[in-house]
DOVOMI-630553 format. One record per atom (N, C-alpha, C): residue number from 1; residue in three letters; atom name; y, x, z. Coordinates in nm, 4 decimals, padded with zeros to 6 digits, m for minus. Each point is the difference from the previous one (the first is absolute). Layout:
% DOVOMI-630553
NUM;ALA;CA;Y;X;Z
...
END
This chain:
% DOVOMI-630553
1;UNK;N;m00.1154;00.0914;00.0034
1;UNK;CA;00.1262;m00.0884;00.0025
1;UNK;C;00.1198;00.0878;m00.0047
2;UNK;N;00.0935;m00.0128;m00.0963
2;UNK;CA;00.1209;00.0667;00.0096
2;UNK;C;00.0757;m00.0144;00.1161
3;UNK;N;00.0564;00.1097;00.0618
3;UNK;CA;00.0734;m00.0056;00.1208
3;UNK;C;00.1220;m00.1103;m00.0054
4;UNK;N;00.0684;m00.0051;m00.1188
4;UNK;CA;00.1199;m00.0863;m00.0154
4;UNK;C;m00.0399;m00.1447;m00.0033
5;UNK;N;m00.1175;m00.0411;m00.0205
5;UNK;CA;m00.0302;m00.1491;m00.0087
5;UNK;C;m00.0543;m00.0506;00.1293
6;UNK;N;m00.0171;00.0748;00.0971
6;UNK;CA;m00.0538;m00.0593;00.1284
6;UNK;C;00.1132;m00.0443;00.0895
7;UNK;N;m00.0341;m00.0897;00.0893
7;UNK;CA;00.0973;m00.0437;00.0992
7;UNK;C;00.0080;00.0882;00.1191
8;UNK;N;00.1086;00.0322;00.0476
8;UNK;CA;00.0169;00.0774;00.1215
8;UNK;C;m00.0845;m00.0431;00.1296
9;UNK;N;m00.0473;00.0780;00.0667
9;UNK;CA;m00.0672;m00.0201;00.1313
9;UNK;C;00.0384;00.0898;00.0977
10;UNK;N;m00.0080;m00.0272;00.1260
10;UNK;CA;00.0406;00.0764;00.1070
10;UNK;C;m00.1220;00.0723;00.0462
11;UNK;N;00.0120;00.1189;00.0462
11;UNK;CA;m00.0995;00.0772;00.0697
11;UNK;C;00.0650;00.0785;00.1176
12;UNK;N;m00.0790;00.0411;00.0913
12;UNK;CA;00.0465;00.0659;00.1146
12;UNK;C;m00.0729;00.1294;00.0149
13;UNK;N;00.0625;00.1115;00.0206
13;UNK;CA;m00.0662;00.1386;00.0107
13;UNK;C;00.0561;00.0710;00.1245
14;UNK;N;m00.0737;00.0849;00.0568
14;UNK;CA;00.0539;00.0968;00.1092
14;UNK;C;00.0095;00.1292;m00.0581
15;UNK;N;00.1053;00.0649;00.0289
15;UNK;CA;00.0380;00.1505;m00.0356
15;UNK;C;00.0430;00.0720;00.1193
16;UNK;N;m00.0051;00.1233;m00.0196
16;UNK;CA;00.0525;00.0805;00.1155
16;UNK;C;00.1480;m00.0100;00.0122
17;UNK;N;00.0594;00.0435;00.1082
17;UNK;CA;00.1502;00.0027;00.0129
17;UNK;C;00.0548;00.0791;m00.0975
18;UNK;N;m00.0561;00.1365;m00.0372
18;UNK;CA;00.0567;00.0739;m00.0904
18;UNK;C;00.0085;m00.0513;m00.1501
19;UNK;N;m00.1125;m00.0814;m00.0212
19;UNK;CA;00.0077;m00.0560;m00.1544
19;UNK;C;00.1006;m00.1161;00.0129
20;UNK;N;00.0016;m00.0740;00.1052
20;UNK;CA;00.1060;m00.1074;00.0028
20;UNK;C;00.1431;00.0549;m00.0041
21;UNK;N;00.0249;00.1024;00.0655
21;UNK;CA;00.1438;00.0599;m00.0048
21;UNK;C;00.0192;00.0548;m00.1391
22;UNK;N;m00.0996;00.0658;m00.0717
22;UNK;CA;00.0181;00.0466;m00.1376
22;UNK;C;00.0216;m00.1076;m00.1002
23;UNK;N;m00.0681;m00.1183;00.0293
23;UNK;CA;00.0160;m00.1017;m00.0965
23;UNK;C;00.1350;m00.0638;00.0215
24;UNK;N;00.0453;m00.0112;00.1241
24;UNK;CA;00.1359;m00.0553;00.0353
24;UNK;C;00.1101;00.0851;m00.0596
25;UNK;N;m00.0115;00.1262;00.0174
25;UNK;CA;00.1032;00.0963;m00.0613
25;UNK;C;m00.0007;m00.0225;m00.1480
26;UNK;N;m00.1159;m00.0070;m00.0702
26;UNK;CA;m00.0047;m00.0017;m00.1428
26;UNK;C;00.0586;m00.1423;m00.0346
27;UNK;N;m00.0408;m00.1040;00.0594
27;UNK;CA;00.0507;m00.1312;m00.0447
27;UNK;C;00.1493;m00.0013;00.0037
28;UNK;N;00.0421;00.0584;00.1123
28;UNK;CA;00.1459;m00.0028;00.0205
28;UNK;C;00.0743;00.0874;m00.1077
29;UNK;N;m00.0580;00.1223;m00.0337
29;UNK;CA;00.0657;00.0875;m00.0965
29;UNK;C;m00.0137;m00.0746;m00.1367
30;UNK;N;m00.0992;m00.0829;m00.0414
30;UNK;CA;m00.0211;m00.0518;m00.1237
30;UNK;C;00.0773;m00.1521;00.0011
31;UNK;N;00.0404;m00.0386;00.1094
31;UNK;CA;00.0762;m00.1197;00.0022
31;UNK;C;m00.0950;m00.1410;m00.0144
32;UNK;N;m00.1264;00.0229;00.0434
32;UNK;CA;m00.0855;m00.1089;m00.0104
32;UNK;C;m00.0656;m00.0410;00.1342
33;UNK;N;m00.0592;m00.1122;00.0136
33;UNK;CA;m00.0614;m00.0291;00.1291
33;UNK;C;m00.1170;00.0782;00.0163
34;UNK;N;m00.0520;00.0145;00.1221
34;UNK;CA;m00.1296;00.0587;00.0328
34;UNK;C;m00.1052;m00.0552;m00.0719
35;UNK;N;m00.0132;m00.1336;00.0081
35;UNK;CA;m00.0991;m00.0840;m00.0597
35;UNK;C;m00.0090;00.0352;m00.1517
36;UNK;N;00.1195;m00.0096;m00.0708
36;UNK;CA;m00.0083;00.0258;m00.1368
36;UNK;C;m00.0439;00.1448;m00.0367
37;UNK;N;00.0421;00.1040;00.0767
37;UNK;CA;m00.0437;00.1323;m00.0180
37;UNK;C;m00.1564;00.0121;00.0210
38;UNK;N;m00.0426;m00.0640;00.1119
38;UNK;CA;m00.1462;00.0138;00.0174
38;UNK;C;m00.0849;m00.0579;m00.1123
39;UNK;N;00.0501;m00.1139;m00.0554
39;UNK;CA;m00.0813;m00.0693;m00.1104
39;UNK;C;00.0209;00.0907;m00.1244
40;UNK;N;00.1092;00.0594;m00.0246
40;UNK;CA;00.0123;00.0849;m00.1066
40;UNK;C;m00.0850;00.1186;00.0027
41;UNK;N;m00.0089;00.0616;00.1157
41;UNK;CA;m00.0744;00.1270;00.0216
41;UNK;C;m00.1695;m00.0390;m00.0100
42;UNK;N;m00.0273;m00.1222;00.0506
42;UNK;CA;m00.1407;m00.0360;m00.0145
42;UNK;C;m00.0415;m00.0323;m00.1477
43;UNK;N;00.0800;m00.0824;m00.0625
43;UNK;CA;m00.0245;m00.0166;m00.1327
43;UNK;C;m00.0026;00.1259;m00.0881
44;UNK;N;00.0906;00.0923;00.0312
44;UNK;CA;00.0011;00.1225;m00.0747
44;UNK;C;m00.1232;00.0867;00.0156
45;UNK;N;m00.0471;m00.0003;00.1327
45;UNK;CA;m00.1185;00.0760;00.0279
45;UNK;C;m00.1275;m00.0690;m00.0729
46;UNK;N;m00.0029;m00.1369;00.0109
46;UNK;CA;m00.1115;m00.0499;m00.0777
46;UNK;C;m00.0021;00.0054;m00.1433
47;UNK;N;00.1253;00.0057;m00.0658
47;UNK;CA;00.0085;00.0219;m00.1432
47;UNK;C;m00.0435;00.1524;m00.0378
48;UNK;N;00.0396;00.0854;00.0951
48;UNK;CA;m00.0386;00.1444;m00.0241
48;UNK;C;m00.1424;00.0147;00.0165
49;UNK;N;m00.0672;m00.0644;00.0870
49;UNK;CA;m00.1322;00.0104;00.0280
49;UNK;C;m00.0821;m00.0617;m00.1135
50;UNK;N;00.0585;m00.1053;m00.0579
50;UNK;CA;m00.0757;m00.0582;m00.1252
50;UNK;C;00.0092;00.0922;m00.1133
51;UNK;N;00.1017;00.0630;m00.0211
51;UNK;CA;00.0285;00.0842;m00.1341
51;UNK;C;m00.0796;00.1332;00.0209
52;UNK;N;m00.0539;00.0449;00.1282
52;UNK;CA;m00.0671;00.1124;00.0041
52;UNK;C;m00.1514;m00.0012;00.0049
53;UNK;N;m00.0451;m00.1393;m00.0216
53;UNK;CA;m00.1492;m00.0372;00.0044
53;UNK;C;m00.0427;00.0236;m00.1442
END
């Protein structure tokens, strides 16, 4: 299923304090929400793993 055609759903994850701070810093630097950044990074990682198979 293409990523753009699915409906958004919420998930919950637990990360270390260091990862949380790094994500907050990056989201602030990029001017996007933490949630948007996390979704972007997860989708990029999935796309990258699909292209390396």
